[in-house]
Steps between C-alpha positions, in 0.01 A plus 500: 500500500527121477191301398332272750527140386291206615596156365235229470641150470339282237467381144259751348511724197276791602341664800242764580366662816134591478258580782736380772563168327819377340452299180783277379494328161711186537704329229283185534197699380337554839406828667552556871310765697641625831407746779748778425435717808546200728825404328642849546381521861664167581833602347515829684319410824802604708563823311470835670440681171153365436404819313793469261436131431131552433575801279755302300321168454130545573390863458750606232294792379525658846858607431392678184231684693754591768734639236244774437471583869704764682615245759770369265619855437642500852867396451520321838195285430605431142854400604368268771259342253776448240732357767235244601438403136874453448519276810205290378644472147820348643308203643473169317122457484404149396169315498572127507276238339416370846390843623309568179292183537377618843318788330357315202134563412503256214705346223341363187584404143475784256 
């Protein structure tokens, strides 16, 4: 299975997602705080696979819980799920600086 990749444009050296907020540590010494759920929702607003997107980028632990459930033991369901993940992993997912600024809580010197 291919990993899902989301590229965030910018000049930062570290990032963290905590309590539905994205923290970016910029090279100029500042820290930006962004509304992560809103960013993801805006990127995928036209997606049919809302469950898959939320599982991959917002509720990541849900997939681990599902792995212990008998639903993924059904080969038809598992194959459909893997097919959808493969389709999503083939997309070029990019968050531009312009889009990122729309969801900014704050940015301050560190």
